[in-house]
DSSP file (Angstrom, degrees, kcal/mol; ACC not computed):
  #  RESIDUE AA STRUCTURE BP1 BP2  ACC     N-H-->O    O-->H-N    N-H-->O    O-->H-N    TCO  KAPPA ALPHA  PHI   PSI    X-CA   Y-CA   Z-CA
    1    1 A M              0   0    0      0, 0.0     2,-0.1     0, 0.0     0, 0.0   0.000 360.0 360.0 360.0 135.4   98.8  116.9  130.3
    2    2 A K        -     0   0    0      1,-0.1     3,-0.5     2,-0.0     2,-0.2  -0.428 360.0-132.2 -70.6 142.3  102.0  118.8  130.6
    3    3 A K  S    S+     0   0    0      1,-0.2    -1,-0.1    -2,-0.1     0, 0.0  -0.609  78.4  18.3 -92.9 155.1  102.1  122.2  129.0
    4    4 A E  S    S+     0   0    0     -2,-0.2    -1,-0.2     1,-0.1    -2,-0.0   0.713  90.8 105.1  63.9  25.4  104.8  123.6  126.7
    5    5 A I        +     0   0    0     -3,-0.5    -2,-0.1     2,-0.1    -1,-0.1   0.609  57.9  82.3-108.0 -14.5  106.3  120.2  125.8
    6    6 A H  S    S-     0   0    0     -4,-0.2    -2,-0.0     1,-0.1     0, 0.0  -0.673  86.1-105.1 -93.5 144.7  104.9  119.8  122.2
    7    7 A P        -     0   0    0      0, 0.0     3,-0.2     0, 0.0    -1,-0.1  -0.274  20.7-159.4 -64.4 153.0  106.6  121.3  119.2
    8    8 A K  S    S+     0   0    0      1,-0.1     2,-0.4    21,-0.1    -2,-0.0   0.459  72.0  83.9-110.2  -4.9  104.9  124.3  117.7
    9    9 A N        +     0   0    0     20,-0.0     2,-0.2     2,-0.0    -1,-0.1  -0.217  54.5 153.3 -99.2  45.2  106.4  124.3  114.2
   10   10 A Y        +     0   0    0     -2,-0.4     2,-0.3    -3,-0.2    19,-0.2  -0.485  13.8 164.0 -69.3 141.4  104.1  121.7  112.5
   11   11 A R  E     -A   28   0A   0     17,-1.9    17,-2.6    -2,-0.2     2,-0.3  -0.954  45.6 -80.9-150.0 165.9  103.9  122.1  108.7
   12   12 A L  E     -A   27   0A   0     -2,-0.3     2,-0.4    15,-0.2    15,-0.2  -0.585  50.5-178.5 -73.6 130.1  102.7  120.1  105.8
   13   13 A V  E     -A   26   0A   0     13,-3.0    13,-2.2    -2,-0.3     2,-0.5  -0.987  23.5-133.1-131.9 139.0  105.3  117.6  104.7
   14   14 A A  E     -Ab  25  45A   0     30,-2.9    32,-2.6    -2,-0.4     2,-0.5  -0.820  17.9-159.9 -92.2 127.5  105.3  115.1  101.8
   15   15 A F  E     -Ab  24  46A   0      9,-3.3     9,-2.4    -2,-0.5     2,-0.5  -0.927   6.0-159.5-106.4 129.9  106.5  111.6  102.7
   16   16 A K  E     -Ab  23  47A   0     30,-2.2    32,-2.8    -2,-0.5     2,-0.7  -0.947  12.7-142.5-117.8 121.1  107.6  109.4   99.8
   17   17 A D  E >>  - b   0  48A   0      5,-3.1     4,-1.9    -2,-0.5     3,-0.8  -0.715  12.6-159.8 -77.8 113.3  107.7  105.6  100.0
   18   18 A M  T 34 S+     0   0    0     30,-2.9    -1,-0.2    -2,-0.7    31,-0.2   0.646  83.4  63.2 -74.8 -14.5  110.9  104.8   98.0
   19   19 A S  T 34 S+     0   0    0     29,-0.3    -1,-0.2    30,-0.3    30,-0.1   0.758 126.9   7.6 -81.4 -23.7  109.8  101.1   97.4
   20   20 A N  T <4 S-     0   0    0     -3,-0.8    -2,-0.2     2,-0.1    -1,-0.1   0.313  96.3-116.5-140.2   8.7  106.7  102.0   95.4
   21   21 A E     <  +     0   0    0     -4,-1.9     2,-0.2     1,-0.2    -3,-0.2   0.592  57.5 156.5  67.5  12.6  106.9  105.8   94.8
   22   22 A H        -     0   0    0     -5,-0.4    -5,-3.1    -6,-0.1     2,-0.4  -0.529  24.3-161.3 -71.0 134.0  103.7  106.5   96.8
   23   23 A V  E     +A   16   0A   0     -7,-0.2     2,-0.3    -2,-0.2    -7,-0.2  -0.963  12.5 175.9-120.2 133.5  103.5  110.0   98.2
   24   24 A F  E     -A   15   0A   0     -9,-2.4    -9,-3.3    -2,-0.4     2,-0.4  -0.981  19.0-140.3-134.6 151.6  101.3  111.2  101.1
   25   25 A I  E     +A   14   0A   0     -2,-0.3     2,-0.3   -11,-0.2   -11,-0.2  -0.919  31.7 147.4-116.1 133.3  101.1  114.6  102.8
   26   26 A T  E     -A   13   0A   0    -13,-2.2   -13,-3.0    -2,-0.4     2,-0.3  -0.953  50.7 -83.7-152.5 168.1  100.6  115.1  106.5
   27   27 A K  E     +A   12   0A   0     -2,-0.3     2,-0.3   -15,-0.2   -15,-0.2  -0.601  58.0 151.4 -79.7 139.1  101.6  117.6  109.2
   28   28 A S  E     -A   11   0A   0    -17,-2.6   -17,-1.9    -2,-0.3    -2,-0.0  -0.979  49.1-142.4-158.7 164.4  105.1  117.0  110.7
   29   29 A T        +     0   0    0     -2,-0.3   -17,-0.1   -19,-0.2   -19,-0.1   0.244  56.8 135.8-112.2   8.2  108.0  118.7  112.4
   30   30 A V        -     0   0    0      1,-0.1     2,-0.4    16,-0.0    -2,-0.1  -0.250  57.6-119.2 -61.2 142.1  110.6  116.5  110.6
   31   31 A N        -     0   0    0      2,-0.0     2,-0.3    13,-0.0    -1,-0.1  -0.678  37.4-178.4 -82.5 135.5  113.7  118.3  109.2
   32   32 A T        -     0   0    0     -2,-0.4    14,-0.1     1,-0.1     3,-0.0  -0.940  30.2-168.0-134.2 155.9  114.1  117.9  105.5
   33   33 A K  S    S+     0   0    0     12,-0.4     2,-0.2    -2,-0.3    -1,-0.1   0.579  73.8  62.1-111.9 -20.3  116.7  119.0  102.9
   34   34 A E  E     -C   45   0A   0     11,-0.7    11,-2.8     2,-0.0     2,-0.3  -0.647  62.8-155.9-107.7 162.8  114.7  118.2   99.7
   35   35 A T  E     -C   44   0A   0      9,-0.3     2,-0.3    -2,-0.2     7,-0.1  -0.905   0.5-158.2-131.6 162.9  111.4  119.4   98.3
   36   36 A I  E     -C   43   0A   0      7,-2.5     7,-3.1    -2,-0.3     2,-0.6  -0.993  15.2-133.4-140.7 144.9  108.8  118.0   95.9
   37   37 A K  E     +C   42   0A   0     -2,-0.3     2,-0.4     5,-0.2     5,-0.2  -0.889  26.0 174.6-104.1 122.7  106.2  119.8   93.8
   38   38 A I  E >  S-C   41   0A   0      3,-3.0     3,-1.4    -2,-0.6    -2,-0.0  -0.991  72.5 -13.4-129.1 122.4  102.7  118.3   93.9
   39   39 A D  T 3  S-     0   0    0     -2,-0.4    -1,-0.1     1,-0.3     3,-0.1   0.902 128.4 -55.2  52.2  46.2   99.8  120.1   92.2
   40   40 A D  T 3  S+     0   0    0      1,-0.2     2,-0.4    -3,-0.1    -1,-0.3   0.662 117.4 112.7  62.9  19.2  101.9  123.2   91.8
   41   41 A V  E <   - C   0  38A   0     -3,-1.4    -3,-3.0     2,-0.0     2,-0.5  -0.985  62.2-138.0-120.5 131.7  102.6  123.4   95.5
   42   42 A E  E     - C   0  37A   0     -2,-0.4    -5,-0.2    -5,-0.2    -7,-0.0  -0.781  24.9-178.6 -93.9 128.0  106.1  122.8   96.8
   43   43 A Y  E     - C   0  36A   0     -7,-3.1    -7,-2.5    -2,-0.5   -30,-0.1  -0.895  35.4-101.9-121.0 149.8  106.4  120.7  100.0
   44   44 A P  E     - C   0  35A   0      0, 0.0   -30,-2.9     0, 0.0     2,-0.4  -0.508  44.5-137.0 -62.9 142.2  109.3  119.6  102.1
   45   45 A L  E     -bC  14  34A   0    -11,-2.8   -11,-0.7   -32,-0.2     2,-0.4  -0.906  22.9-176.8-113.6 131.3  110.1  116.0  101.2
   46   46 A F  E     -b   15   0A   0    -32,-2.6   -30,-2.2    -2,-0.4     2,-0.4  -0.992  18.4-145.2-124.0 122.5  111.0  113.1  103.6
   47   47 A K  E     -b   16   0A   0     -2,-0.4     2,-0.3   -32,-0.2   -30,-0.2  -0.718  15.9-172.6 -92.3 133.8  111.9  109.8  102.0
   48   48 A V  E     -b   17   0A   0    -32,-2.8   -30,-2.9    -2,-0.4   -29,-0.3  -0.911  24.5-141.4-121.7 151.4  110.9  106.5  103.8
   49   49 A E  S    S+     0   0    0     -2,-0.3     2,-0.3     1,-0.2   -30,-0.3   0.769  85.8  13.7 -81.7 -26.5  111.8  103.0  102.9
   50   50 A I        +     0   0    0    -32,-0.1    -1,-0.2   -31,-0.1     2,-0.2  -0.997  63.2 168.8-151.8 145.0  108.4  101.5  103.8
   51   51 A S    >>  -     0   0    0     -2,-0.3     4,-2.0    -3,-0.1     3,-1.5  -0.766  57.0 -76.7-141.2-173.2  104.9  102.7  104.4
   52   52 A N  T 34 S+     0   0    0      1,-0.3     6,-0.0    -2,-0.2    -2,-0.0   0.733 126.4  59.9 -65.4 -19.9  101.4  101.2  104.8
   53   53 A T  T 34 S+     0   0    0      1,-0.2    -1,-0.3   -31,-0.1    -3,-0.0   0.596 119.5  25.3 -83.7  -9.7  101.2  100.9  100.9
   54   54 A S  T <4 S+     0   0    0     -3,-1.5    -2,-0.2   -32,-0.0    -1,-0.2   0.480  91.3 109.9-128.0  -7.8  104.3   98.6  100.8
   55   55 A H    >X  -     0   0    0     -4,-2.0     4,-2.3     1,-0.1     3,-0.9  -0.541  67.5-133.0 -74.9 132.9  104.4   96.9  104.2
   56   56 A P  H 3> S+     0   0    0      0, 0.0     4,-2.3     0, 0.0     5,-0.1   0.799 103.1  62.0 -56.3 -31.0  103.6   93.2  104.1
   57   57 A F  H 34 S+     0   0    0      1,-0.2    -5,-0.1     2,-0.2     5,-0.0   0.904 114.2  33.4 -61.9 -40.5  101.2   93.5  107.1
   58   58 A Y  H <4 S+     0   0    0     -3,-0.9    -1,-0.2     1,-0.1    -6,-0.1   0.806 124.6  42.1 -85.9 -31.8   99.0   95.9  105.2
   59   59 A T  H  < S-     0   0    0     -4,-2.3    -2,-0.2     2,-0.2    -1,-0.1   0.740  93.6-135.1 -89.4 -23.4   99.4   94.5  101.7
   60   60 A G  S  < S+     0   0    0     -4,-2.3     2,-0.4    -5,-0.3    -3,-0.1   0.545  70.1 111.3  79.5   6.3   99.2   90.8  102.6
   61   61 A K        -     0   0    0     -6,-0.2     2,-0.4    -5,-0.1    -1,-0.3  -0.929  69.1-127.0-116.5 137.1  102.1   90.1  100.3
   62   62 A M        +     0   0    0     -2,-0.4     2,-0.4    -3,-0.1    -7,-0.0  -0.686  36.7 170.8 -80.6 131.4  105.6   89.1  101.4
   63   63 A K        -     0   0    0     -2,-0.4     2,-0.7    -9,-0.1    -2,-0.0  -0.985  31.1-134.1-146.1 129.6  108.2   91.4   99.9
   64   64 A L        -     0   0    0     -2,-0.4     2,-0.7     2,-0.1    -2,-0.0  -0.756  18.4-162.0 -85.7 118.9  111.9   91.6  100.7
   65   65 A V        +     0   0    0     -2,-0.7     2,-0.2     1,-0.0     3,-0.1  -0.900  24.2 156.5-102.7 110.9  112.9   95.2  101.1
   66   66 A D    >   +     0   0    0     -2,-0.7     3,-0.7     1,-0.1    -2,-0.1  -0.603   3.4 154.5-135.2  71.5  116.7   95.4  100.8
   67   67 A T  T 3  S+     0   0    0      1,-0.2    -1,-0.1    -2,-0.2    -2,-0.0   0.755  76.7  46.7 -74.4 -23.9  117.5   99.0   99.7
   68   68 A A  T 3  S-     0   0    0     -3,-0.1    -1,-0.2     0, 0.0    -2,-0.0   0.436 109.1-116.0 -99.4   0.8  121.0   98.9  101.1
   69   69 A G    <>  +     0   0    0     -3,-0.7     4,-2.3     3,-0.1     5,-0.2   0.789  62.2 150.0  72.6  27.4  122.1   95.5   99.7
   70   70 A R  H  >  +     0   0    0      1,-0.2     4,-2.3     2,-0.2     5,-0.2   0.867  68.0  51.2 -64.2 -38.1  122.5   94.0  103.2
   71   71 A V  H  > S+     0   0    0      2,-0.2     4,-2.6     1,-0.2    -1,-0.2   0.931 111.1  48.1 -66.2 -44.2  121.6   90.5  102.1
   72   72 A D  H  > S+     0   0    0      1,-0.2     4,-2.4     2,-0.2    -2,-0.2   0.899 111.3  50.8 -62.5 -40.8  124.1   90.6   99.2
   73   73 A K  H  X S+     0   0    0     -4,-2.3     4,-2.1     2,-0.2    -1,-0.2   0.921 111.5  48.1 -62.6 -43.7  126.8   91.9  101.6
   74   74 A F  H  X S+     0   0    0     -4,-2.3     4,-2.7     1,-0.2    -2,-0.2   0.931 111.9  49.0 -62.3 -45.9  126.1   89.2  104.1
   75   75 A M  H  X S+     0   0    0     -4,-2.6     4,-2.4     1,-0.2    -1,-0.2   0.889 110.8  49.6 -63.7 -39.7  126.2   86.5  101.4
   76   76 A S  H  X S+     0   0    0     -4,-2.4     4,-2.0     2,-0.2    -1,-0.2   0.902 113.1  46.9 -68.1 -38.5  129.5   87.7  100.0
   77   77 A K  H  X S+     0   0    0     -4,-2.1     4,-2.0     2,-0.2    -2,-0.2   0.912 113.1  49.1 -66.2 -41.8  131.1   87.8  103.4
   78   78 A Y  H  X S+     0   0    0     -4,-2.7     4,-2.3     1,-0.2    -2,-0.2   0.890 109.4  52.3 -64.9 -39.5  129.7   84.3  104.2
   79   79 A K  H  X S+     0   0    0     -4,-2.4     4,-2.5     1,-0.2    -1,-0.2   0.919 108.9  49.7 -63.1 -44.0  131.0   82.9  100.9
   80   80 A K  H  X S+     0   0    0     -4,-2.0     4,-1.7     1,-0.2    -1,-0.2   0.894 110.0  52.0 -61.0 -39.1  134.5   84.3  101.7
   81   81 A H  H  X S+     0   0    0     -4,-2.0     4,-1.3     1,-0.2    -2,-0.2   0.908 110.9  46.6 -64.5 -42.8  134.4   82.7  105.1
   82   82 A L  H  X>S+     0   0    0     -4,-2.3     5,-1.8     1,-0.2     4,-1.0   0.885 109.2  54.7 -66.9 -38.0  133.5   79.3  103.7
   83   83 A D  H  <5S+     0   0    0     -4,-2.5     3,-0.3     1,-0.2    -1,-0.2   0.864 105.5  53.4 -63.2 -35.6  136.2   79.6  101.0
   84   84 A K  H  <5S+     0   0    0     -4,-1.7    -1,-0.2     1,-0.2    -2,-0.2   0.853 109.4  48.0 -66.8 -35.8  138.8   80.2  103.8
   85   85 A K  H  <5S-     0   0    0     -4,-1.3    -1,-0.2    -5,-0.1    -2,-0.2   0.635 112.1-120.3 -81.6 -13.7  137.7   77.0  105.6
   86   86 A G  T  <5       0   0    0     -4,-1.0    -3,-0.2    -3,-0.3    -2,-0.1   0.705 360.0 360.0  84.1  19.3  137.8   74.9  102.4
   87   87 A N      <       0   0    0     -5,-1.8    -4,-0.2     0, 0.0    -5,-0.1   0.452 360.0 360.0 -83.3 360.0  134.1   73.9  102.5
């Protein structure tokens, strides 16, 4: 194993699943701008769109995650395209 290649600034970071508000804490080197207070302890906060508590593979439920409105944007563009062709 190569020496001196791994980061040394690991710290406890809270990761928040934005689809279901689940928060878990683990060690990470990720850069964050926000913080969250859990049990009177303040942690750096990193927001994720999906985690093991909301991913269909782990939950067994199909769920469409569309936080950016990508499906709506596609449908509106497609509709405009069809309207131009007269379909």
